[in-house]
matplotlib code that plots the C-alpha trace (Angstrom):
import matplotlib.pyplot as plt

x = [11.5, 15.0, 17.2, 20.8, 22.5, 26.3, 28.8, 31.6, 34.1, 33.6, 32.9, 32.5, 29.8, 26.4, 23.0, 20.0, 16.6, 13.7, 10.2, 7.2, 3.7, 2.4, -0.9, 0.0, -2.6, -4.3, -4.0, -6.5, -9.6, -10.4, -13.4, -12.1, -9.1, -9.0, -8.5, -5.2, -3.0, 0.2, 3.0, 6.5, 8.0, 6.9, 6.9, 9.4, 7.7, 10.8, 14.6, 16.7, 20.6, 21.8, 25.4, 26.9, 25.6, 23.5, 20.1, 17.0, 13.2, 11.0, 7.9, 5.3, 3.5, 4.7, 7.6, 11.2, 14.2, 17.8, 20.8, 24.5, 24.9, 21.9, 23.3, 23.0, 20.0, 20.5, 19.4, 17.2, 13.4, 11.5, 7.7, 6.4, 3.0, 0.5, 0.7, -2.4, -0.9, -1.4, -4.8, -7.4, -9.4, -11.2, -14.2, -12.2, -9.5, -12.0, -13.8, -10.9, -10.4, -14.0, -12.6, -11.8, -15.6, -17.2, -16.8, -14.8, -18.0, -19.9, -16.9, -16.8, -20.5, -20.0, -17.1, -18.8, -22.2, -23.6, -23.5, -20.5, -20.8, -24.4, -23.4, -20.5, -22.8, -25.5, -22.9, -22.1, -25.8, -26.6, -23.8, -24.5, -28.3, -28.2, -26.4, -24.9, -23.4, -22.3, -20.3, -18.6, -17.7, -16.4, -14.1, -12.8, -12.2, -10.3, -8.2, -7.0, -6.3, -4.3, -2.3, -1.6, -0.3, 2.0, 3.2, 3.4, 4.0, 7.0, 7.1, 3.2, 0.7, 0.5, -3.2, -2.6, 0.0, -1.0, 0.0, -2.1, -5.0, -4.9, -4.4, -7.4, -9.9, -8.6, -6.9, -3.4, -2.1, -1.7, 1.9, 4.6, 7.6, 10.2, 13.0, 15.2, 12.8, 9.4, 7.1, 4.4, 1.3, -0.6, -4.2, -5.6, -9.4, -10.1, -12.2, -11.9, -8.3, -7.8, -4.9, -4.9, -1.5, -0.5, 2.9, 4.3, 7.3, 10.1, 10.7, 13.6, 12.5, 14.6, 12.5, 12.2, 13.6, 10.3, 8.4]
y = [-9.0, -10.2, -8.1, -8.4, -7.3, -6.5, -5.7, -3.8, -4.6, -8.3, -10.5, -13.5, -11.8, -13.8, -12.1, -13.4, -12.6, -12.9, -12.9, -11.9, -12.6, -10.5, -8.6, -5.5, -3.7, -0.5, 2.8, 3.4, 5.0, 8.6, 7.7, 4.8, 2.5, -1.0, -3.9, -5.1, -8.1, -7.2, -9.6, -8.2, -10.6, -11.6, -15.1, -15.6, -17.2, -18.1, -17.5, -17.7, -17.2, -15.6, -14.9, -11.5, -10.3, -13.4, -12.7, -13.7, -12.8, -11.5, -13.6, -13.0, -9.9, -9.0, -7.6, -8.7, -7.9, -8.4, -8.5, -9.5, -9.7, -11.3, -9.8, -6.3, -3.9, -2.8, -4.0, -3.3, -3.5, -4.0, -4.2, -6.1, -5.3, -6.2, -4.6, -2.7, -1.0, 1.8, 1.4, -1.0, -3.4, -6.2, -5.6, -7.0, -4.5, -1.7, -2.7, -2.9, 1.0, 1.6, 0.9, 4.6, 5.4, 2.6, -0.1, -3.4, -5.3, -3.5, -4.1, -7.9, -8.0, -6.4, -8.6, -11.6, -10.8, -13.3, -10.5, -8.4, -6.0, -5.1, -4.8, -2.4, -0.3, -0.2, 1.1, 4.1, 4.8, 4.7, 7.1, 9.5, 9.2, 9.5, 7.7, 10.9, 11.9, 8.3, 8.3, 11.6, 10.5, 7.2, 8.7, 11.3, 8.7, 6.2, 8.8, 9.7, 6.2, 5.8, 9.0, 7.8, 4.6, 6.6, 9.0, 6.8, 3.2, 1.8, -1.7, -1.6, -0.1, 3.6, 3.8, 1.7, 4.1, 7.0, 9.5, 7.7, 7.8, 11.4, 12.2, 10.2, 11.7, 15.2, 15.7, 17.1, 19.5, 23.4, 23.4, 20.7, 21.2, 18.2, 17.8, 14.9, 13.9, 14.5, 15.7, 18.3, 18.9, 22.2, 22.6, 26.0, 26.8, 29.9, 32.6, 31.0, 31.7, 28.1, 25.8, 22.0, 20.4, 16.6, 15.6, 12.4, 11.2, 9.2, 5.9, 3.5, 0.7, -2.0, -2.2, 1.5, 4.9, 6.4, 5.0]
z = [0.3, 0.8, 3.1, 4.4, 7.6, 7.5, 10.0, 8.2, 10.8, 11.2, 8.2, 10.7, 12.7, 13.2, 13.9, 15.9, 14.4, 17.0, 15.6, 17.9, 16.7, 19.5, 19.2, 21.1, 23.2, 22.3, 24.1, 26.8, 25.3, 26.2, 28.4, 30.5, 31.4, 29.8, 32.2, 30.8, 31.8, 30.0, 30.6, 31.4, 28.8, 25.2, 23.8, 21.1, 18.2, 16.3, 16.7, 13.5, 13.3, 10.0, 9.0, 8.0, 4.6, 4.2, 2.4, 4.3, 4.3, 6.9, 5.8, 8.6, 9.8, 13.1, 15.1, 14.4, 16.5, 15.2, 17.5, 17.3, 21.0, 22.9, 26.2, 25.0, 25.2, 21.6, 18.3, 15.2, 15.5, 12.3, 11.9, 9.0, 7.8, 5.0, 1.5, 2.4, 5.4, 6.6, 5.3, 6.9, 4.6, 6.5, 8.7, 11.7, 11.2, 10.8, 13.9, 16.3, 16.5, 17.4, 21.0, 21.1, 20.6, 22.5, 25.1, 24.7, 25.3, 22.5, 20.2, 21.0, 20.4, 17.0, 15.9, 16.9, 15.2, 12.7, 10.1, 11.0, 8.2, 8.9, 12.7, 11.7, 9.6, 12.2, 14.8, 12.6, 11.7, 15.4, 16.1, 13.2, 13.0, 9.1, 6.3, 4.8, 8.1, 8.9, 5.6, 6.3, 9.8, 8.7, 6.1, 8.5, 11.3, 9.0, 7.3, 10.7, 11.5, 8.3, 9.0, 12.6, 11.2, 9.0, 11.6, 14.8, 13.9, 15.7, 17.1, 17.2, 14.8, 14.9, 15.8, 19.0, 20.4, 22.9, 20.2, 17.7, 20.0, 20.7, 16.9, 15.9, 18.5, 18.8, 15.4, 14.5, 17.2, 16.6, 17.9, 18.7, 20.9, 21.1, 23.6, 24.5, 27.4, 25.8, 23.0, 23.8, 21.7, 22.1, 21.1, 21.1, 21.6, 19.3, 21.1, 24.5, 25.4, 26.4, 25.6, 26.1, 26.2, 25.9, 27.2, 25.8, 27.8, 26.1, 27.7, 26.8, 24.7, 23.2, 20.0, 19.2, 20.0, 19.4, 22.5]

ax = plt.figure().add_subplot(projection="3d")
ax.plot(x, y, z, "-o")
ax.set_aspect("equal")
plt.show()
């Protein structure tokens, strides 16, 4: 789709459009920490200059960042996704979120199997022990992933965020409290008088104000 960026105060303003084809890391699974080598900088795939109110298209899936002043720490972040998003459609896409239920080695083995579909179905059957239970769990799990994508996508896919991971594994919170510094999710344990709280601290991020 074609978009335009307009500066109403300066008709001569130019904008810089950065495109990043980065595949962002997933949140650490509930059971262990991933061994990550996250760089402090991201490689710019392309840089395009557009004029004020000039029509242009964001053609590739990934992260775009638009600035009028490259020396500033402000701009507009836009994530371009497929027409199917927030759903997942390919076996490769469906396999990636299994990292929250398994180990990275097991997921790599599944993705690299000769028959990925059979390996994917076998994973769920081993987990559920019956086909009917597997179908129920698969629907529930991917419904939550889809909802996490709707709720929490910012500069990366919603299911990859910390909020998305907690939402997928534990479900929607019973109560939510939001302040300028953090967002707190409360889960109540009926009959046991227990409450579990997850605190998500807001951190400044140039691409999104919801990081």
